[in-house]
Structure formats: structure tokens, C-alpha cells
BALUMTI-7113 format. One record per residue (C-alpha): x, y, z; residue number from 1. Coordinates in steps of 0.02 Angstrom, whole numbers. Layout:
N
+--------+--------+--------+-----+
|     px |     py |     pz | num |
+--------+--------+--------+-----+
|      X |      Y |      Z | NUM |
...
+--------+--------+--------+-----+
This chain:
329
+--------+--------+--------+-----+
|     px |     py |     pz | num |
+--------+--------+--------+-----+
|   2744 |   3477 |   2103 |   1 |
|   2601 |   3356 |   2141 |   2 |
|   2470 |   3493 |   2122 |   3 |
|   2542 |   3537 |   1952 |   4 |
|   2541 |   3354 |   1899 |   5 |
|   2361 |   3336 |   1957 |   6 |
|   2310 |   3486 |   1853 |   7 |
|   2386 |   3435 |   1685 |   8 |
|   2304 |   3311 |   1563 |   9 |
|   2345 |   3128 |   1583 |  10 |
|   2474 |   3055 |   1463 |  11 |
|   2402 |   2978 |   1301 |  12 |
|   2388 |   2803 |   1374 |  13 |
|   2225 |   2705 |   1382 |  14 |
|   2170 |   2557 |   1487 |  15 |
|   2063 |   2411 |   1431 |  16 |
|   1995 |   2329 |   1589 |  17 |
|   1933 |   2172 |   1501 |  18 |
|   2111 |   2126 |   1451 |  19 |
|   2197 |   2224 |   1591 |  20 |
|   2302 |   2299 |   1452 |  21 |
|   2371 |   2472 |   1414 |  22 |
|   2381 |   2554 |   1242 |  23 |
|   2483 |   2695 |   1167 |  24 |
|   2518 |   2762 |    993 |  25 |
|   2669 |   2691 |    904 |  26 |
|   2712 |   2843 |    798 |  27 |
|   2633 |   2772 |    639 |  28 |
|   2455 |   2826 |    678 |  29 |
|   2414 |   2655 |    749 |  30 |
|   2401 |   2595 |    929 |  31 |
|   2504 |   2460 |   1015 |  32 |
|   2469 |   2352 |   1166 |  33 |
|   2592 |   2371 |   1312 |  34 |
|   2604 |   2300 |   1487 |  35 |
|   2596 |   2403 |   1646 |  36 |
|   2785 |   2415 |   1663 |  37 |
|   2800 |   2489 |   1489 |  38 |
|   2653 |   2604 |   1524 |  39 |
|   2741 |   2672 |   1679 |  40 |
|   2902 |   2703 |   1582 |  41 |
|   2803 |   2794 |   1447 |  42 |
|   2716 |   2900 |   1579 |  43 |
|   2883 |   2941 |   1660 |  44 |
|   2946 |   3005 |   1492 |  45 |
|   2805 |   3132 |   1500 |  46 |
|   2880 |   3212 |   1655 |  47 |
|   2801 |   3108 |   1793 |  48 |
|   2914 |   3051 |   1935 |  49 |
|   2931 |   2868 |   1982 |  50 |
|   2993 |   2915 |   2156 |  51 |
|   2867 |   2892 |   2295 |  52 |
|   2863 |   3008 |   2445 |  53 |
|   2826 |   2951 |   2622 |  54 |
|   2646 |   2896 |   2637 |  55 |
|   2602 |   2939 |   2455 |  56 |
|   2607 |   2855 |   2286 |  57 |
|   2727 |   2916 |   2153 |  58 |
|   2666 |   3030 |   2016 |  59 |
|   2677 |   2885 |   1895 |  60 |
|   2569 |   2776 |   2008 |  61 |
|   2440 |   2914 |   2025 |  62 |
|   2439 |   2935 |   1836 |  63 |
|   2409 |   2747 |   1815 |  64 |
|   2260 |   2757 |   1933 |  65 |
|   2193 |   2908 |   1839 |  66 |
|   2212 |   2818 |   1674 |  67 |
|   2119 |   2666 |   1741 |  68 |
|   1972 |   2775 |   1793 |  69 |
|   1969 |   2912 |   1660 |  70 |
|   2053 |   2831 |   1508 |  71 |
|   1960 |   2667 |   1523 |  72 |
|   1902 |   2604 |   1352 |  73 |
|   1770 |   2470 |   1326 |  74 |
|   1827 |   2421 |   1150 |  75 |
|   1999 |   2409 |   1071 |  76 |
|   2026 |   2364 |    888 |  77 |
|   1987 |   2419 |    710 |  78 |
|   1812 |   2488 |    691 |  79 |
|   1722 |   2502 |    525 |  80 |
|   1715 |   2679 |    460 |  81 |
|   1838 |   2760 |    581 |  82 |
|   2018 |   2818 |    577 |  83 |
|   2129 |   2770 |    723 |  84 |
|   2104 |   2865 |    884 |  85 |
|   1995 |   2879 |   1039 |  86 |
|   1813 |   2931 |   1029 |  87 |
|   1656 |   2925 |   1133 |  88 |
|   1522 |   2808 |   1069 |  89 |
|   1355 |   2762 |   1149 |  90 |
|   1415 |   2837 |   1314 |  91 |
|   1583 |   2746 |   1320 |  92 |
|   1760 |   2774 |   1262 |  93 |
|   1822 |   2663 |   1120 |  94 |
|   1998 |   2652 |   1051 |  95 |
|   2013 |   2624 |    864 |  96 |
|   2185 |   2550 |    835 |  97 |
|   2195 |   2560 |    644 |  98 |
|   2091 |   2646 |    511 |  99 |
|   2046 |   2605 |    331 | 100 |
|   2173 |   2630 |    192 | 101 |
|   2089 |   2754 |     75 | 102 |
|   2130 |   2763 |   -110 | 103 |
|   2135 |   2948 |   -152 | 104 |
|   2048 |   2999 |   -311 | 105 |
|   2132 |   3090 |   -455 | 106 |
|   2081 |   3135 |   -632 | 107 |
|   2121 |   3005 |   -762 | 108 |
|   2057 |   2867 |   -874 | 109 |
|   1989 |   2697 |   -822 | 110 |
|   1958 |   2604 |   -986 | 111 |
|   1985 |   2427 |   -921 | 112 |
|   1869 |   2447 |   -773 | 113 |
|   1744 |   2535 |   -885 | 114 |
|   1739 |   2383 |   -999 | 115 |
|   1716 |   2267 |   -850 | 116 |
|   1569 |   2369 |   -783 | 117 |
|   1490 |   2384 |   -955 | 118 |
|   1505 |   2197 |   -981 | 119 |
|   1427 |   2162 |   -812 | 120 |
|   1285 |   2287 |   -809 | 121 |
|   1240 |   2340 |   -986 | 122 |
|   1135 |   2239 |  -1107 | 123 |
|   1017 |   2276 |  -1249 | 124 |
|    876 |   2318 |  -1129 | 125 |
|    954 |   2412 |   -983 | 126 |
|   1107 |   2504 |   -920 | 127 |
|   1118 |   2467 |   -734 | 128 |
|   1279 |   2562 |   -702 | 129 |
|   1193 |   2717 |   -628 | 130 |
|   1131 |   2608 |   -484 | 131 |
|   1308 |   2547 |   -452 | 132 |
|   1385 |   2721 |   -467 | 133 |
|   1257 |   2794 |   -348 | 134 |
|   1285 |   2657 |   -220 | 135 |
|   1475 |   2679 |   -223 | 136 |
|   1460 |   2868 |   -213 | 137 |
|   1348 |   2860 |    -60 | 138 |
|   1458 |   2729 |     23 | 139 |
|   1621 |   2824 |     -3 | 140 |
|   1547 |   2988 |     56 | 141 |
|   1479 |   2909 |    214 | 142 |
|   1631 |   2804 |    258 | 143 |
|   1766 |   2934 |    223 | 144 |
|   1680 |   3057 |    339 | 145 |
|   1635 |   2928 |    472 | 146 |
|   1456 |   2982 |    447 | 147 |
|   1326 |   2849 |    480 | 148 |
|   1187 |   2835 |    353 | 149 |
|   1055 |   2703 |    320 | 150 |
|   1104 |   2602 |    167 | 151 |
|   1052 |   2462 |     51 | 152 |
|   1123 |   2290 |     17 | 153 |
|   1197 |   2285 |   -158 | 154 |
|   1160 |   2113 |   -230 | 155 |
|   1227 |   2049 |   -397 | 156 |
|   1152 |   1893 |   -475 | 157 |
|   1231 |   1814 |   -627 | 158 |
|   1315 |   1661 |   -702 | 159 |
|   1479 |   1588 |   -642 | 160 |
|   1629 |   1684 |   -708 | 161 |
|   1535 |   1844 |   -744 | 162 |
|   1649 |   1949 |   -632 | 163 |
|   1535 |   1969 |   -480 | 164 |
|   1668 |   1918 |   -354 | 165 |
|   1799 |   2019 |   -445 | 166 |
|   1692 |   2174 |   -426 | 167 |
|   1661 |   2137 |   -242 | 168 |
|   1849 |   2130 |   -214 | 169 |
|   1867 |   2297 |   -304 | 170 |
|   1729 |   2368 |   -193 | 171 |
|   1833 |   2317 |    -42 | 172 |
|   1977 |   2421 |   -111 | 173 |
|   1860 |   2568 |   -145 | 174 |
|   1794 |   2564 |     34 | 175 |
|   1959 |   2562 |    127 | 176 |
|   2032 |   2389 |     97 | 177 |
|   1946 |   2292 |    238 | 178 |
|   1807 |   2164 |    223 | 179 |
|   1725 |   2036 |    335 | 180 |
|   1607 |   1889 |    306 | 181 |
|   1445 |   1908 |    406 | 182 |
|   1335 |   1774 |    329 | 183 |
|   1344 |   1641 |    466 | 184 |
|   1291 |   1769 |    595 | 185 |
|   1155 |   1838 |    483 | 186 |
|   1066 |   1670 |    465 | 187 |
|   1085 |   1624 |    648 | 188 |
|   1224 |   1494 |    636 | 189 |
|   1328 |   1590 |    765 | 190 |
|   1284 |   1715 |    901 | 191 |
|   1453 |   1802 |    888 | 192 |
|   1479 |   1948 |    770 | 193 |
|   1628 |   2047 |    836 | 194 |
|   1730 |   2008 |    679 | 195 |
|   1606 |   2108 |    575 | 196 |
|   1654 |   2271 |    661 | 197 |
|   1830 |   2265 |    590 | 198 |
|   1784 |   2295 |    408 | 199 |
|   1693 |   2427 |    309 | 200 |
|   1638 |   2302 |    176 | 201 |
|   1521 |   2165 |    237 | 202 |
|   1542 |   2040 |     95 | 203 |
|   1426 |   1894 |     58 | 204 |
|   1505 |   1792 |    -80 | 205 |
|   1467 |   1619 |   -151 | 206 |
|   1451 |   1538 |     19 | 207 |
|   1350 |   1387 |     72 | 208 |
|   1195 |   1492 |     77 | 209 |
|   1036 |   1423 |    152 | 210 |
|    875 |   1428 |     53 | 211 |
|    753 |   1372 |    188 | 212 |
|    622 |   1502 |    229 | 213 |
|    671 |   1518 |    413 | 214 |
|    851 |   1563 |    370 | 215 |
|    793 |   1681 |    233 | 216 |
|    679 |   1774 |    353 | 217 |
|    816 |   1787 |    482 | 218 |
|    931 |   1849 |    344 | 219 |
|    801 |   1982 |    300 | 220 |
|    787 |   2038 |    481 | 221 |
|    975 |   2057 |    497 | 222 |
|    987 |   2153 |    334 | 223 |
|    866 |   2278 |    407 | 224 |
|    953 |   2284 |    577 | 225 |
|   1131 |   2297 |    511 | 226 |
|   1100 |   2425 |    374 | 227 |
|    968 |   2539 |    452 | 228 |
|   1016 |   2551 |    637 | 229 |
|   1158 |   2662 |    697 | 230 |
|   1185 |   2568 |    861 | 231 |
|   1244 |   2389 |    838 | 232 |
|   1267 |   2251 |    966 | 233 |
|   1448 |   2189 |    959 | 234 |
|   1466 |   2017 |   1039 | 235 |
|   1630 |   1923 |   1044 | 236 |
|   1657 |   1748 |   1112 | 237 |
|   1683 |   1749 |   1300 | 238 |
|   1651 |   1936 |   1301 | 239 |
|   1508 |   2043 |   1362 | 240 |
|   1411 |   2123 |   1220 | 241 |
|   1430 |   2311 |   1197 | 242 |
|   1353 |   2444 |   1086 | 243 |
|   1458 |   2517 |    944 | 244 |
|   1417 |   2628 |    796 | 245 |
|   1506 |   2557 |    643 | 246 |
|   1493 |   2636 |    472 | 247 |
|   1488 |   2498 |    343 | 248 |
|   1411 |   2436 |    180 | 249 |
|   1356 |   2264 |    122 | 250 |
|   1362 |   2170 |    -45 | 251 |
|   1302 |   1999 |   -100 | 252 |
|   1349 |   1898 |   -253 | 253 |
|   1252 |   1743 |   -304 | 254 |
|   1220 |   1633 |   -454 | 255 |
|   1064 |   1669 |   -554 | 256 |
|    992 |   1494 |   -570 | 257 |
|    818 |   1483 |   -492 | 258 |
|    870 |   1383 |   -339 | 259 |
|   1015 |   1496 |   -290 | 260 |
|    907 |   1651 |   -309 | 261 |
|    807 |   1583 |   -162 | 262 |
|    953 |   1638 |    -52 | 263 |
|    878 |   1811 |    -62 | 264 |
|    750 |   1850 |     74 | 265 |
|    566 |   1864 |     30 | 266 |
|    540 |   2036 |    -46 | 267 |
|    403 |   2094 |     72 | 268 |
|    369 |   2275 |    118 | 269 |
|    489 |   2266 |    264 | 270 |
|    645 |   2229 |    162 | 271 |
|    604 |   2275 |    -19 | 272 |
|    678 |   2451 |    -10 | 273 |
|    835 |   2391 |     79 | 274 |
|    904 |   2288 |    -66 | 275 |
|    966 |   2334 |   -239 | 276 |
|    974 |   2181 |   -353 | 277 |
|   1075 |   2198 |   -513 | 278 |
|   1082 |   2071 |   -652 | 279 |
|   1262 |   2025 |   -690 | 280 |
|   1291 |   1976 |   -871 | 281 |
|   1418 |   1850 |   -933 | 282 |
|   1541 |   1955 |  -1032 | 283 |
|   1714 |   1935 |  -1105 | 284 |
|   1848 |   2014 |   -997 | 285 |
|   1952 |   2151 |  -1080 | 286 |
|   2116 |   2064 |  -1036 | 287 |
|   2183 |   1887 |  -1030 | 288 |
|   2135 |   1805 |   -864 | 289 |
|   2187 |   1624 |   -890 | 290 |
|   2319 |   1574 |   -764 | 291 |
|   2377 |   1648 |   -599 | 292 |
|   2501 |   1771 |   -677 | 293 |
|   2373 |   1837 |   -802 | 294 |
|   2246 |   1859 |   -663 | 295 |
|   2374 |   1955 |   -559 | 296 |
|   2416 |   2070 |   -704 | 297 |
|   2231 |   2101 |   -736 | 298 |
|   2200 |   2139 |   -552 | 299 |
|   2345 |   2261 |   -542 | 300 |
|   2280 |   2351 |   -697 | 301 |
|   2106 |   2371 |   -620 | 302 |
|   2174 |   2431 |   -453 | 303 |
|   2286 |   2557 |   -543 | 304 |
|   2130 |   2631 |   -624 | 305 |
|   2034 |   2651 |   -461 | 306 |
|   2095 |   2828 |   -421 | 307 |
|   2026 |   2888 |   -589 | 308 |
|   1864 |   2792 |   -566 | 309 |
|   1840 |   2863 |   -392 | 310 |
|   1868 |   3039 |   -460 | 311 |
|   1729 |   3004 |   -584 | 312 |
|   1619 |   2942 |   -440 | 313 |
|   1649 |   3101 |   -340 | 314 |
|   1594 |   3206 |   -488 | 315 |
|   1449 |   3092 |   -533 | 316 |
|   1272 |   3163 |   -518 | 317 |
|   1148 |   3028 |   -471 | 318 |
|    994 |   3038 |   -583 | 319 |
|    847 |   3114 |   -492 | 320 |
|    741 |   2962 |   -534 | 321 |
|    857 |   2853 |   -429 | 322 |
|    859 |   2965 |   -276 | 323 |
|    736 |   2887 |   -157 | 324 |
|    653 |   2975 |    -11 | 325 |
|    772 |   2900 |    117 | 326 |
|    920 |   2981 |     31 | 327 |
|   1021 |   2822 |     15 | 328 |
|   1093 |   2894 |   -147 | 329 |
+--------+--------+--------+-----+
């Protein structure tokens, strides 16, 4: 029997040496942490014997040792741009415990969201919506297929109450429902960035942004690194850094008064093509938004229209004039 056991694949259990923990699927397409005793019971349910013979380990014990050497993962957790499961990345095994929650597109109307976008991005001089549509289309295509692609920061500058943050929250829903806040890392206020790897949407929103030139240049350097390099250094507190390959996108909202615009990095040749800056207009919302209940009703209406909007995005043809040589659109 031992030769047969040695020849068959190991049970679907994985070992994370850093935490000395074991992981298995829970039946809901997510992964759960278990201790060694539970791991052995799970292995036994796959036909391995717990009974040891004279001078030899049991089949379960041998399976545990095999799992520790062959099913050893260097990272466990959500990972931006990936469904749950085990994959090889930068020469190591990683275990993605949960994936994004995708809104599936379907034909329909999206009049409320259309009014919001028109109010934000259309004025007497310019219709900026094609830039937004193209950015969303590229992001969804890349993320849904776990296909890394260099991207651009989408920045929106406008007055308070124009709907910038509202749109960022809707972008989170469009990109799988997970966002993180990377700003403190990006300006050098912390060396740890492991939280960033858990969300597809890297959201910079009305924070205590720094306008000194040193922080702005560091911000510029991290925009370039985060959005144009496939391999990213993931560093958690009290953990060794490791290389992962997240698939993510980044947005920034900021007020449009002259001082706050200085949050943006200097637009030199190194960063100019890595940022899209849209002017957000102050417009009247198409529904009542005064009070918590009205805001909740408005939000639910917008979210209900997202499947139709995303169907429009999938059919949308980006104007040739907006398709740059790097193919970000």
C-alpha cells in the first residue's frame, strides 16, 4: 500500500512555514486555516492510514512531510487580481484564499449613473468621459483575466461635493469590491505595504496629503514602480519581504484649489505618461442625497445600474486618438 500512496498526488492541503499553519478549501471556494491535527484528519479522509508500522511513519505522517516540502507556500491571503487557489509566482507557490467579487455585466439602462458621469466630466468645452470609459475598460479586462498590464493613475481634481469620492467607491465595485489605501507607503511614511496586495483598487482619497517636494518626488517614483512593474516587493511588519505579481489599478481624488493640486507629483518626462488627470465639475446630483437614508437609496440605485454600465464598457470602442503606444487603453 505504501508504494501506491507514494505514487498518488498529495491531498489538497498546503503548509505555510512562516506561521507553521496548514490550509485547505472550505467548500465555498475559499481557504481556511487549520492546525496540524485537523490537517491529519483531513488527510486520513483521503484514504491515508494513521496507523504506523514498525520502524516507519504512518501514511498520514509521510503525507504531512510531503506537504511541508512540496506544498509549502510563501504567501497566504487575498491577492489583487486573482481568484482563490494555488499558483506559482516568481518561482514560489502562493495560496490565494479569496478572490474578487465580480459584478457580471448585462444589457440594460444606466440613466442615473449616466447623469452623474455627465455632471462630473462634461462641460461646455470638453467631454472627458472617453478617458474614463477607456480606463475602466482596460482595468476590467486586465483584472478579470488576471493579466498584468502597465497602467495609469486616474486622478480626479474638483471642488468638494462634486462626486469624486462617490465615483471612486463605484470604481471599487467595478473592480471586484476590494480597495486599499497605499498613500502612507507611497510617500515614505511607512516601509510596510503588505496591506496593498489585498485589493484590486489602490485608492488615494482626500487624505492628509503632503505637498513638500521630497514627498511628491517619492510619490512619483512609487507611481511608476507600482503601476509599471509586474514584480512587486511585498513587505509586512515582522515578515521577510517577498516578490508577488499583483494585478491592480490606482485612483486619486483631490480638491482643485491651487495648494491641494500640489499633491500631484511634478509632471516631468518620467511620470507624465503614467497619470490621467480629469477635471471634476461641481454638478447637481440626479437624486436627493441629503441625509443618511437618501444617500443609501442613491448608492443602491447606482450599484443596481452597474451591470448595465459594465455591459456598455465591454462594448465600448476606445477612440483611436486616445490609444497610446503603450496600449494602456
